[in-house]
C-alpha positions in Angstrom: 103.0 84.2 141.8 100.2 82.7 139.6 97.1 80.2 141.8 96.1 79.8 138.2 96.7 75.5 137.4 99.1 75.6 135.3 102.1 73.9 136.7 102.6 71.2 133.4 102.9 67.9 135.6 99.0 69.4 137.0 97.5 70.5 134.3 98.4 67.8 132.3 97.8 65.0 134.9 94.3 66.6 135.4 93.5 66.6 131.8 94.7 63.0 130.9 92.7 61.8 133.5 89.5 62.5 131.6 89.8 59.6 128.4 91.2 57.4 131.3 87.7 58.5 132.2 86.2 58.1 129.9 87.5 54.4 128.9 86.1 53.5 132.4 83.4 54.1 132.0 83.0 52.4 129.0 84.4 49.1 130.7 81.7 49.9 132.8 79.1 50.4 130.0 79.7 46.9 128.9 79.6 44.9 132.0 76.2 46.8 132.1 75.3 45.5 128.6 76.8 41.9 129.3 73.8 41.6 132.5 71.0 42.7 129.9 70.8 46.9 129.6 70.0 48.3 126.8 72.9 49.7 124.9 71.1 52.7 123.5 70.3 53.7 127.6 74.3 52.5 128.6 75.5 54.8 126.0 73.3 57.4 126.8 74.2 57.2 130.6 78.1 57.0 129.1 77.7 60.2 127.3 76.7 62.2 130.0 78.7 60.7 133.0 81.8 61.9 130.1 80.0 65.1 129.4 80.2 66.1 133.8 83.1 65.0 134.2 84.9 66.7 131.3 83.1 70.0 132.1 83.9 70.0 135.7 88.0 69.4 134.9 87.7 72.4 132.2 86.1 74.5 134.4 88.5 73.9 137.0 91.7 74.7 134.6 90.3 77.8 133.2 92.7 79.1 130.2 92.6 76.3 127.1 90.7 73.5 128.2 87.5 76.8 129.8 88.0 77.8 126.3 87.7 74.8 124.8 84.7 74.1 126.9 83.4 77.5 126.2 83.5 77.0 122.3 81.9 73.3 122.7 79.0 74.8 125.3 77.4 76.6 121.7 76.7 73.3 120.8 75.0 71.8 123.1 71.9 72.7 120.8 72.9 69.6 118.8 72.6 66.7 121.7 70.1 65.0 122.2 67.6 66.2 124.9 67.7 63.1 127.3 71.9 63.8 127.1 72.0 67.5 126.8 69.0 68.1 129.9 71.6 66.9 132.5 74.2 68.8 132.4 73.0 72.3 130.8 74.1 74.0 133.7 76.8 72.6 134.0 77.4 74.5 130.6 76.1 77.0 131.3 78.1 78.2 134.5 81.5 78.1 131.9 79.8 80.5 130.1 79.4 82.9 133.2 81.7 82.0 135.4 84.9 80.3 136.5 86.7 80.0 140.1 88.2 83.2 141.0 91.9 84.6 140.8 92.9 85.3 144.9 93.1 89.1 145.4 97.1 88.8 146.2 97.5 88.2 143.1 95.6 90.7 141.2 96.5 93.6 143.1 100.2 92.4 142.2 99.4 91.9 138.3 97.9 95.9 138.9 100.6 96.8 140.4 103.4 95.3 138.6 101.6 97.1 135.3 99.5 100.2 136.4 102.1 101.2 138.8 102.6 101.2 142.9 100.1 104.0 142.9 97.5 102.6 141.0 94.8 102.8 143.5 95.4 106.3 143.1 93.9 105.3 139.4 90.5 104.2 140.6 87.9 106.3 143.0 86.6 102.7 143.7 87.8 99.3 143.1 86.3 95.8 143.9 88.3 92.9 144.8 85.6 90.5 144.3 85.7 89.5 140.8 82.4 90.4 138.7 83.3 87.9 136.1 86.4 85.2 135.5 86.0 83.7 132.3 89.4 81.6 130.7 92.7 84.0 130.6 91.3 86.6 132.9 88.3 87.8 135.2 87.0 90.7 135.8 86.5 94.1 138.4 84.2 97.0 139.2 85.3 99.6 139.2 85.0 103.5 139.3 87.7 105.6 137.3 89.4 108.9 138.7 87.3 110.8 135.7 84.1 109.1 137.5 82.8 106.7 135.2 82.2 103.1 136.0 84.7 100.8 134.3 85.4 96.8 133.7 88.9 96.2 134.9 90.6 93.4 133.0 93.4 91.3 135.2 94.8 88.3 132.6 95.9 85.3 134.9 99.5 85.3 135.2 100.9 82.4 133.4 97.7 82.4 131.0 99.6 82.0 127.4 101.2 79.1 129.0 98.5 76.8 130.2 95.8 78.2 127.1 99.2 76.2 124.8 99.3 73.7 127.5 95.6 73.0 127.4 95.1 73.2 124.3 98.1 70.6 123.2 96.9 68.3 125.5 93.2 68.2 124.5 93.9 67.7 120.4 96.0 64.5 121.7 92.6 62.9 122.3 90.3 64.7 120.5 89.0 61.6 119.1 87.6 60.6 122.6 85.5 64.0 122.9 84.3 63.5 119.1 81.0 62.0 120.3 79.9 64.5 122.3 79.4 67.2 119.3 77.6 64.6 116.6 78.4 65.9 113.6 81.4 68.6 115.2 85.5 67.6 114.3 86.8 68.5 117.0 90.5 68.5 116.2 90.4 71.2 113.7 88.5 73.7 116.6 91.0 72.9 119.0 93.9 73.8 116.1 91.9 77.2 115.8 91.3 77.6 118.5 95.4 77.5 119.7 96.3 79.6 116.2 94.2 82.4 118.2 96.5 82.2 121.5 98.9 85.4 120.7 96.0 87.2 119.9 93.7 86.5 121.9 96.7 87.2 125.1 97.1 90.7 123.4 95.0 93.3 125.1 96.7 95.7 123.4 94.9 94.3 120.1 91.7 93.9 121.6 91.6 97.2 123.0 92.1 98.3 118.7 89.1 95.7 117.6 86.8 96.8 120.9 87.8 100.4 119.9 87.0 100.2 116.0 83.7 98.8 117.2 82.6 101.3 120.3 83.0 103.9 118.4 81.4 102.8 114.6 78.5 101.5 116.7 78.2 105.0 119.3 75.4 106.2 117.6 73.8 103.1 117.1 69.8 102.1 118.8 70.4 98.5 118.6 74.1 97.7 119.9 76.4 99.2 122.3 79.9 98.7 123.0 81.2 99.7 125.7 84.8 102.0 125.2 88.2 101.5 126.0 89.4 104.3 129.1 92.7 102.8 129.4 94.4 99.6 128.1 98.7 97.9 129.3 100.4 94.6 129.4 97.6 91.8 130.8 95.5 94.2 132.1 92.3 96.7 129.9 90.1 99.0 131.7 86.7 99.5 129.4 83.2 101.5 130.5 80.9 98.9 132.5 77.7 97.9 131.3 74.8 96.7 132.8 72.5 94.2 131.6 70.7 90.6 131.5 73.3 87.7 130.1 72.5 85.9 127.1 72.9 82.9 129.5 70.1 84.5 131.7 68.0 85.4 129.3 68.5 81.6 127.6 67.7 80.1 131.0 64.5 82.3 132.2 63.8 85.5 129.5 60.3 86.0 128.1 59.9 84.9 124.5 59.8 88.6 123.6 63.5 89.0 125.1 64.9 85.4 122.9 63.4 87.1 120.4 64.6 90.2 120.4 68.0 89.0 121.7 68.3 86.9 118.6 67.1 89.4 116.0 70.0 91.8 117.2 72.9 88.9 117.2 72.1 88.0 114.0 72.0 91.8 113.1 75.9 92.0 115.0 77.0 89.0 113.1 76.3 89.7 109.7 76.5 94.5 110.5 80.2 94.3 112.1 82.3 92.6 109.5 80.3 95.4 107.1 81.1 98.8 109.4 84.1 97.2 111.1 85.7 95.1 108.7 86.2 92.7 111.6 84.6 89.8 112.6 83.6 89.1 116.2 84.4 85.6 116.5 83.8 84.1 120.0 79.9 84.1 120.4 79.5 82.2 123.7 76.5 83.8 125.7 78.7 85.3 128.5 79.4 87.7 126.0 76.4 89.4 125.1 73.6 91.0 127.5 70.5 92.9 127.2 70.0 95.9 127.9 66.7 98.0 128.2 66.7 101.5 126.3 66.0 100.3 122.6 64.6 102.6 119.7 60.8 102.1 121.1 62.0 103.0 124.6 62.5 101.3 127.8 60.4 98.9 127.2 62.5 97.6 124.2 66.2 95.9 124.3 69.5 96.7 122.8 72.4 94.5 122.6 76.0 94.9 124.6 79.0 93.0 123.3 81.7 92.6 125.4 84.9 90.5 124.9 86.9 91.2 121.5 89.9 89.6 121.9 89.0 87.3 118.9 88.3 88.7 115.7 88.8 87.6 112.4 90.2 90.8 110.0 88.0 90.8 106.7 88.9 94.3 105.4 86.2 93.9 102.8 83.5 92.9 105.0 82.4 89.6 104.6 83.5 87.4 101.4 80.9 87.9 98.7 81.3 84.6 97.4 79.1 83.6 100.8 76.9 85.3 100.0 76.8 84.4 96.0 76.8 81.4 97.3 74.0 81.1 99.6 71.5 83.2 97.1 71.7 80.4 93.9 71.4 77.7 96.6 68.0 79.1 98.0 67.4 79.7 93.9 68.3 76.2 93.1 71.2 77.0 90.3 72.7 73.5 90.8 75.6 73.7 88.2 76.6 77.7 89.5 76.9 77.0 93.2 79.1 73.8 92.3 81.9 76.2 90.4 81.8 78.5 92.8 82.4 75.7 95.8 85.4 74.4 93.3 86.7 77.7 92.6 86.7 78.5 96.3 88.6 75.5 97.4 85.2 73.9 99.2 85.9 71.0 96.7 89.5 70.0 95.9 90.3 69.3 92.6 90.5 65.5 92.7 87.1 65.2 94.1 83.6 64.8 91.5 80.7 65.5 93.3 77.6 65.7 92.3 75.9 68.9 91.4 72.5 68.2 92.5 73.8 66.3 95.8 75.7 69.0 96.9 72.4 71.6 96.7 70.1 68.6 98.5 73.7 69.0 101.0 73.1 72.6 101.9 69.6 73.0 101.1 68.3 72.2 104.8 71.4 73.9 106.4 70.2 77.4 105.1 66.6 76.8 105.6 66.1 79.4 108.3 67.3 82.0 105.6 64.2 80.5 102.7 61.6 82.3 104.4 60.8 85.8 106.2 61.3 84.7 109.6 62.7 81.4 110.9 62.3 79.8 114.4 65.3 78.2 116.0 65.0 75.5 118.1 67.1 72.8 119.7 65.0 69.9 117.6 66.4 71.5 114.5 69.8 72.1 115.5 69.8 68.4 116.7 68.2 67.4 113.3 70.8 68.9 111.0 73.2 67.2 113.7 71.9 64.1 113.1 71.6 64.4 109.5 75.2 65.1 109.2 77.2 62.7 111.9 75.0 59.5 110.7 77.1 57.4 108.0 74.3 55.6 106.9 73.4 59.0 105.9 74.1 61.0 102.0 75.2 64.0 104.0 77.6 62.3 106.3 79.1 60.3 103.0 79.1 64.0 100.8 80.2 66.5 103.5 82.9 64.1 104.3 84.2 65.3 100.8 83.5 68.3 100.8 86.9 71.3 102.3 87.2 74.0 104.5 89.6 76.7 102.6 92.0 78.6 105.8 90.3 81.5 105.0 86.5 80.1 106.0 87.6 78.4 109.1 86.8 80.9 111.5 83.8 82.1 109.6 82.2 79.2 109.4 83.2 78.7 113.5 81.3 82.0 114.7 78.1 81.1 111.9 77.4 77.8 113.9 78.4 79.2 117.4 75.9 82.1 116.3 72.9 79.7 115.2 73.9 77.7 118.1 72.9 80.4 120.5 70.3 81.4 118.4 68.7 77.4 119.1 69.2 77.8 122.5 67.6 81.5 122.8 64.8 79.6 120.4 64.6 83.2 118.6 62.3 83.8 116.3 64.6 85.9 113.8 64.1 87.6 110.5 67.3 86.4 109.2 66.9 86.9 105.7 66.1 90.4 106.3 69.7 91.1 107.7 71.3 89.3 105.0 69.5 91.0 102.4 70.9 94.6 104.4 74.0 93.2 105.1 76.1 90.1 103.8 77.6 91.2 100.2 76.8 88.9 97.0 73.1 88.1 98.8 71.4 90.8 96.9 72.4 90.8 93.3 74.3 94.1 91.5 72.3 96.0 89.0 74.1 95.1 86.0 73.8 98.6 84.6 75.4 100.4 87.6 76.9 97.8 90.0 74.7 98.5 92.5 71.7 96.1 94.0 68.8 96.4 91.8 65.2 98.2 93.3 63.2 94.7 92.1 65.7 92.7 94.4 67.0 95.2 97.3 
């Protein structure tokens, strides 16, 4: 029934061709160096060609391949501009669209999951998809009670395709590493693979989305569509119009960029505090800017979509994150080091200089040191270069740090959100959001356990 390219032999062949293509281009690059072209120029061209092929194949395959591509796409800010520029358009396409599933397949899924009379549930249903993503696509419709809705239909065989792709990608993750300096690709793929069953379960997604929709129902800044109906492979939610964040990145005004960045940071830190859940898929295709914020129609709200991947944090973000961040800003190297050791960021067999650890962390948390910070691709590239350069002390120290499993998804989401802020070029009052929402960032008053007036 499925038109998703999911036969193992077909998908494996396409993905297996990637490292072969990379190897072939490396040979081509070696030949060009022999005839006198500079290694820097050849390396840049090699990286461009590799990325172009990678994202072309990932977009065609959907499934885990496209999920991996979307996860990578938010890190394009870390790439040198001369490399990132030529294929930024390809990354943006991955964030917003993919080849659609044929109408006959969509109708077959709806009939199987909603019943033969599925048409009667809708006053209108548009066969042409409004958006297509890694494991499903969205159709616009009008529910039988008159509400405009988004109908998310899962590709048949999506689970099989997801696992097949991610297993295949993990086999040559080392070859893909140079695309994003300073990032270890293999743990990213492993973490995506661990989330497959949750991503495919529209029941879990409906629960997470409804929890956010109810919590943010009267929020002046953030809007989450209500869940209308859910069954296996089909999720119906309220429709929200708005400007996709990918469009703001490519052509938005500075006012829109700053507002989007502020609200994105606010949602990242307030969501866990208010719902006990962390929205864990922060690529630009999952966010919209809608008019009608607190200042009226000329102001903006942030629309949040796709709750297929969440981290369950009943107590909100761990207080140790806020505590270590605050102590780092205060220069308390010994206290920071002790906390990192206690939480498993430094293994028992490793001994590091606390001052060196502080020097490693301070540039990364620069946005929290000031009242407002402008996130730029240049800043992101400088951080990536510092951590990725084998000659750098930061590289040597970073190799000795450990990321405990409990923090893995939080780390990826935070890093991804920063990547999007850099794509936006937003000026954000990040410290304001940390003081409001991050447990442990504001010291507690020892008399009553509440944040002190002086610090709050």
